[in-house]
C-alpha atoms as one frame of an Amber mdcrd trajectory, in Angstrom:
protein
  22.449 105.790  23.456  19.697 107.566  21.581  17.539 110.233  23.467  13.713
 110.433  23.380  12.110 113.286  21.723   8.658 114.449  21.675   6.846 115.424
  18.519   3.491 115.985  16.772   1.862 118.366  19.678  -1.360 120.020  18.049
  -1.957 123.551  18.448  -5.511 124.421  19.416  -7.850 125.864  16.737  -8.268
 129.113  18.172  -4.528 129.879  17.574  -4.232 128.260  14.160  -4.888 129.805
  10.747  -7.402 128.307   8.456  -6.104 126.187   5.490  -7.322 127.344   2.179
  -9.585 124.846   0.778 -10.973 124.481  -2.831 -14.916 125.536  -2.651 -16.040
 122.055  -3.363 -14.343 120.612  -0.504 -16.670 120.170   2.729 -14.305 118.156
   5.088 -13.662 119.375   8.626 -11.086 122.239   8.697  -7.626 121.155   9.551
  -5.828 123.710  11.830  -2.376 124.798  10.230   0.163 124.590  13.000   2.165
 127.792  12.663   3.941 129.404  15.826   4.302 133.001  15.411   6.501 134.126
  18.249   7.302 137.835  16.914   3.677 138.450  15.572   4.679 139.349  12.054
   2.351 136.727  10.575   5.014 134.325   9.228   5.372 130.835  10.962   8.378
 130.455  13.249  10.455 127.546  14.536  11.726 126.476  17.776  14.588 124.277
  17.268  16.125 122.376  20.095  19.723 121.419  20.811  19.178 119.840  24.289
  22.776 118.694  24.426  24.441 121.911  23.718  27.273 123.250  26.124  26.300
 126.632  27.575  29.155 128.487  28.952  31.160 125.331  29.440  28.421 123.384
  30.933  27.913 120.189  28.806  24.528 119.171  28.136  22.808 122.326  29.624
  20.630 122.661  26.503  19.510 125.596  24.243  16.369 126.426  22.044  17.324
 128.292  18.569  14.470 130.344  17.402  14.344 130.603  13.415  12.017 133.164
  12.071   9.858 132.876   8.957   9.709 135.453   6.108   8.303 135.797   2.487
  11.167 133.548   1.463  10.294 130.994   4.350  12.725 130.040   7.199  15.788
 132.269   7.248  19.176 130.831   8.546  20.015 134.258   9.779  19.077 135.965
  12.049  18.367 133.396  14.630  18.136 133.546  18.397  19.558 131.311  20.929
  17.820 130.996  24.137  19.264 129.143  27.297  18.684 129.116  30.982  21.774
 131.781  30.871  19.771 134.270  28.586  18.798 137.252  30.586  15.234 136.998
  32.242  14.896 133.374  31.479  14.447 131.470  34.950  17.285 129.128  36.290
  21.112 128.831  35.482  22.538 126.719  32.718  24.057 123.573  34.368  25.506
 120.363  33.006  22.858 117.477  32.304  19.743 120.024  32.587  18.732 119.418
  28.945  16.832 122.612  28.375  14.936 122.065  25.262  14.371 118.258  25.538
  10.848 118.886  24.935   8.992 121.993  23.676   5.239 122.965  22.694   4.172
 126.323  21.351   0.789 128.120  21.993  -0.500 131.550  23.239  -0.332 130.849
  26.987  -1.001 134.469  28.046  -3.596 135.633  25.557  -1.407 138.521  24.236
  -1.621 137.539  20.472   2.064 136.255  20.365   2.845 132.643  20.430   4.921
 131.385  23.422   6.956 128.223  23.947   6.778 125.753  27.036  10.425 124.116
  27.237  11.121 121.056  29.310  14.413 120.801  31.298  14.078 117.063  32.533
  17.551 116.999  33.944  17.128 120.338  36.072  18.080 120.057  39.772  15.703
 121.894  42.312  15.769 122.329  45.942  13.598 119.091  46.277  16.191 116.858
  44.787  18.353 116.380  41.673  16.991 115.518  38.147  13.480 116.526  39.269
  13.151 118.788  36.107  11.270 122.091  35.246   9.320 123.574  32.692   9.881
 127.032  31.533   7.467 129.174  29.420   9.246 131.755  26.973   7.101 134.614
  26.090   6.525 135.770  22.473   6.812 139.600  21.754   7.536 141.942  18.861
  11.087 140.805  19.180  10.472 137.082  19.279  11.024 134.696  22.432  12.910
 136.074  25.266  11.878 136.534  29.016  10.283 133.513  30.664   8.672 132.041
  33.873   8.889 128.667  35.345   5.491 126.700  36.069   4.848 125.550  39.406
   6.655 122.497  40.463   4.680 119.392  41.135   4.289 118.666  44.851   3.660
 115.631  46.755   4.843 112.950  44.340   8.605 111.831  44.222   9.083 111.682
  40.462  12.035 112.666  38.511  12.231 114.311  35.003   9.224 116.772  35.246
   9.284 118.116  31.557  10.077 114.953  29.990   7.292 115.493  27.586   5.144
 118.691  27.021   2.268 119.574  24.673  -0.193 122.259  24.233  -3.930 122.163
  23.779  -7.268 123.735  24.826  -8.083 121.090  27.204 -11.129 122.851  28.949
 -12.738 124.314  25.866 -12.535 128.018  26.663 -10.614 128.858  23.398  -7.111
 129.281  24.909  -3.920 127.311  25.070  -3.177 124.957  27.833  -0.086 122.989
  28.764   0.301 119.318  29.789   3.439 117.915  31.023   4.846 114.601  32.259
   7.783 113.038  34.229  10.441 110.502  33.315   8.877 108.103  35.857   5.359
 107.079  36.968   2.090 107.788  35.257   0.982 111.309  36.541  -0.025 113.900
  34.193  -0.020 117.688  34.989  -2.150 120.157  33.376  -1.676 124.011  33.523
  -5.003 125.592  32.403  -4.673 129.098  30.877  -6.119 131.633  33.339  -4.203
 134.808  31.985  -5.911 138.016  32.014  -4.111 138.923  28.843  -0.945 140.812
  30.328   2.366 140.156  28.520   4.764 137.722  30.665   1.872 136.810  33.070
   2.017 133.370  34.623  -1.759 132.859  34.939  -2.200 129.028  35.280  -4.447
 126.993  37.223  -2.493 123.862  38.158  -4.159 120.451  38.302  -2.825 116.824
  37.940  -4.176 113.345  37.714  -2.922 109.659  37.781  -3.346 108.126  34.428
  -4.387 105.092  35.985  -5.758 103.535  32.825  -2.162 103.197  31.754  -0.027
 100.291  32.748   2.716 100.952  35.259   6.065 101.996  33.567   9.502 102.696
  34.730  10.167 105.196  32.037   7.311 107.526  32.437   5.208 108.973  29.830
   7.519 109.868  27.023   5.222 111.386  24.412   1.944 113.663  24.492  -0.257
 114.862  21.880  -3.223 116.998  21.893  -6.151 117.190  19.604 -10.170 117.048
  19.447 -10.763 113.218  18.837 -14.354 113.197  20.109 -15.470 116.447  18.229
 -16.841 118.218  21.266 -14.640 121.354  20.702 -12.085 120.545  23.508  -8.909
 119.032  22.852  -8.133 115.576  24.321  -4.872 114.251  25.344  -2.981 111.160
  24.160  -0.041 109.723  26.556   2.366 106.823  25.801   5.382 105.177  27.000
   8.430 104.210  25.200   7.831 100.820  23.542  11.215  99.522  25.246   9.375
  99.770  28.555   6.730  97.079  27.609   3.972  99.201  28.831   1.332 101.065
  26.574  -0.630 104.196  26.326  -4.101 105.832  26.877  -6.377 108.576  25.486
  -8.215 110.783  28.016 -11.185 112.781  26.597 -11.691 116.270  28.184  -8.824
 116.151  30.512  -9.056 119.615  31.618 -12.785 119.091  32.982 -12.665 116.703
  35.960 -16.307 116.054  35.742 -16.048 115.004  32.073 -12.638 113.459  31.963
 -12.344 109.743  30.960 -10.102 107.138  29.609 -11.477 106.253  26.036  -9.016
 103.851  24.496  -5.591 102.115  25.024  -2.902 103.201  22.888   0.190 101.091
  21.886   3.535 102.110  23.293   5.290 104.477  21.014   8.113 106.908  20.644
   6.343 109.602  18.623   2.802 110.742  18.633   0.448 113.117  16.860  -3.433
 113.675  16.382  -5.237 114.962  13.368  -8.256 114.251  11.124  -6.616 112.034
   8.431  -9.994 110.891   6.933 -11.908 114.225   7.106 -14.892 112.871   9.437
 -14.474 115.666  11.865 -12.658 113.522  14.554  -9.054 113.658  15.277  -7.234
 110.342  14.810  -4.316 109.245  17.042  -1.081 108.512  14.873   1.921 106.944
  16.745   5.356 105.436  15.589   6.950 102.509  17.011  10.361 102.479  15.276
  11.908  99.439  16.902  12.200  95.994  15.459  10.894  92.358  16.852  14.319
  91.860  18.017  14.115  94.609  20.629  10.300  94.671  21.056   7.877  91.699
  21.338   5.410  91.717  18.540   6.981  94.670  16.844   7.206  94.915  12.904
  10.791  94.800  11.688  12.008  98.106  10.340   9.394  99.909  12.407   5.765
 100.877  11.839   3.037 103.655  12.198  -0.309 102.812  13.883  -3.529 104.683
  13.052  -6.406 104.733  15.511  -9.597 106.251  14.148 -11.254 108.839  16.409
 -14.819 108.995  17.133 -17.353 110.297  19.712 -16.363 107.438  21.841 -12.643
 107.890  21.625 -10.563 105.147  19.870 -10.815 101.393  19.330  -7.512  99.644
  19.425  -9.151  96.639  17.809  -9.505  98.785  14.539  -6.153  99.733  14.379
  -4.376 100.349  10.940  -0.504  99.621  10.931   1.648 100.994   8.185   5.082
 100.013   7.368   7.423 100.325   4.320   6.065  97.237   2.915   2.419  98.886
   2.986   1.310  99.236  -0.866   2.178 102.627  -2.203   4.619 103.522   0.480
   8.327 103.996  -0.836  11.071 101.680   0.199  10.948  98.164   1.802  11.057
  96.903   5.081  14.730  96.339   6.608  15.966  95.692   9.819  16.896  98.811
  11.824  15.525 101.480   9.334  13.488 103.097  12.495  10.482 103.997  10.279
   8.152 105.757  12.551  10.748 107.370  14.738   9.052 110.891  14.235   5.291
 111.627  13.002   3.739 114.792  12.389   0.349 115.560  10.936  -0.810 118.598
   8.862  -2.825 119.410   5.558   0.023 119.467   3.143  -1.933 119.100  -0.117
  -5.040 121.332   1.196  -7.748 118.580   0.687  -9.410 119.076   4.402  -7.463
 115.941   5.598  -4.364 115.621   7.478  -1.287 114.182   5.883   1.299 112.311
   7.660   4.896 113.038   7.698   7.229 110.236   9.372  10.902 109.786   9.638
  12.919 106.642   9.195  16.230 107.715  10.863  18.490 104.678   9.983  17.341
 104.347   6.331  19.995 103.540   4.083  20.666 105.834   1.002  22.495 104.177
  -1.907  25.577 102.466  -0.428  25.573 104.599   2.753  23.766 103.110   5.558
  21.920 104.748   8.694  21.434 108.116   7.079  17.738 108.777   7.259  14.806
 109.591   5.201  11.383 111.234   5.234   8.083 109.878   3.822   4.736 111.816
   3.305   1.632 109.712   3.274  -1.440 111.872   2.228  -4.840 111.438   4.230
  -7.928 110.347   2.135 -11.569 109.271   2.817 -10.417 106.049   3.790  -7.534
 107.304   6.173  -3.919 106.742   5.596  -3.441 103.888   3.016  -0.100 104.570
   1.357  -1.510 105.708  -1.799   0.231 108.762  -3.183   3.146 108.471  -0.976
   6.452 109.901  -1.503   9.927 109.838   0.206  12.963 111.916   0.098  16.432
 112.185   1.929  19.659 114.366   1.741  20.648 112.785  -1.644  17.408 113.728
  -3.381  18.265 116.599  -5.779  17.441 119.897  -4.306  17.339 118.750  -0.751
  20.090 120.697   1.158  23.059 118.502   2.548  24.547 115.196   1.758  23.343
 111.789   3.038  25.864 110.564   5.414  26.088 107.730   7.969  24.488 108.587
  11.546  23.063 111.948  10.248  19.418 110.772  11.679  17.757 112.847   9.065
  14.110 112.738  10.046  14.483 112.590  13.831  12.281 115.530  14.233   9.687
 116.915  12.009   7.479 120.182  11.910   4.748 121.521   9.562   4.264 125.261
   9.507   3.516 128.151   7.004   6.699 129.775   7.263   6.015 132.000   4.191
   2.362 133.046   4.787   1.157 131.681   1.599  -1.531 129.437   2.944   0.736
 126.324   2.327   2.373 124.326   4.877   6.214 123.765   4.594   8.371 121.149
   6.392  11.323 121.358   8.859  13.360 118.232   9.161  15.885 117.906  12.117
  18.989 115.889  11.683  20.822 115.900  15.105  23.573 113.535  13.798  24.699
 115.921  11.226  28.502 116.179  11.270  29.364 114.058  14.042  26.194 114.951
  16.350  26.520 118.530  16.007  23.127 118.646  14.203  21.460 120.567  11.447
  18.058 121.783  10.181  16.401 121.562   6.734  13.475 123.638   5.839  11.359
 122.663   2.611   8.688 124.538   1.081   5.269 123.236   0.371   3.381 124.296
  -2.765  -0.169 123.273  -1.596   0.113 119.974  -3.250   3.222 118.333  -1.912
   6.502 119.279  -0.184   8.936 120.491  -2.805  12.693 120.391  -3.022  13.528
 123.712  -4.610  14.293 126.808  -2.731  15.208 124.569   0.558  17.272 126.175
   3.334  19.582 124.293   5.669  21.766 125.477   8.556  23.939 123.671  10.940
  24.801 124.079  14.747  28.147 125.755  13.861  26.579 128.443  11.518  24.145
 129.541  14.257  27.014 129.597  16.893  26.467 126.792  19.186  29.478 125.389
  20.799  30.849 122.565  18.972  34.204 120.458  19.390  35.525 117.414  21.084
  33.117 116.600  23.951  30.556 119.261  22.681  27.854 117.683  20.768  24.870
 119.875  20.827  22.589 117.526  18.781  20.992 120.541  17.151  17.723 119.603
  15.356  15.251 117.763  17.794  12.768 118.414  18.902  11.216 121.053  16.579
   7.980 123.097  17.420   6.296 125.140  14.678
């Protein structure tokens, strides 16, 4: 059974570097999502292996930190962080799944990016599988020591940390954290009240029932943050798994109770992101629904991506744009089981002031090999996402590291980040099914026009020292935060 991933969390504008735009372009600035855990100016990646065995404990989970450089992401050195890492809260135990969700932001105002890490299978004194969220602090040496967020009280819901995202939810210019559970529709906010001390757990805890969302047995499985209404505060999108038959909702100003309001229904989705794809100054909500009509009533065969245009009033589902591999300009063709839309990520790849979409189709066939995976890039435009100018690639594309093999799940996780500090977004692609579910990461450089297939770097779970072998399948490569 496939495991859920969460992608597409946007960094608040105060933490992101400006994209270099041609002088004639007057569109809204698109933040460049680059996490810099060691403060050297290069974008870094946090790549999860949530099923990694730690000291013999299967599915305990780990996060691998890959650091940027003038040559982009480096395969060495990397750092493996688990709950058995010194000064990280907790103890690695079977089925904790540390790293099942991640989100980056400067949560203690010290200038270094930090990482929120969900462990939805963590056992706590209140009950088994209640879950935890840990914050790993950035420093000149990168990610290391951490602290645990306060546990939700009064509501018996399991799987805390199923989804996490970062955004400036109260408009004070600093990164906050939102988290969900694997059951029910409560959302937990941790508003940044740090005084700027390194390692300080300075959060004001708040929660609210996402009452505008239909009841669900799977919980809220994906979150994304971004400014949809253009008021300077990040808004919060929350969705449930399409297999639940439920849906989703957008909340404006979630960190300001007096202004918080539901502002549009969202379709159920497995992946979620917010970005300004049409350059009108409002973030648009993009979601992926990779299941076919044989699995979800009303779904598009082969999978799809839905775009909801943002406005001062939120989003209007009646104006939804649905994109499939049969959309004009999109490479490929709709085939049952391709899983197009499994992952979505937004960023300004071509530097025109509009967010572009990158999406994975994890079971797309390549040549005569089935179920390998591919990635498609769809440029934003004044008309939004239309398919025009799109291009796709896979592991058999010349220059892309690796070989397309069945069940690689290439494209299951995606992250755009400026890893070489050249003002251009690079792309990280996770393939957690590589080498029999050991997993691998591919990092491709951007040239300011498109993602390129030269100077790419690829490395696997084995090369970074994760435990692999019979009964040990770390599934390195999903999710990715950058």
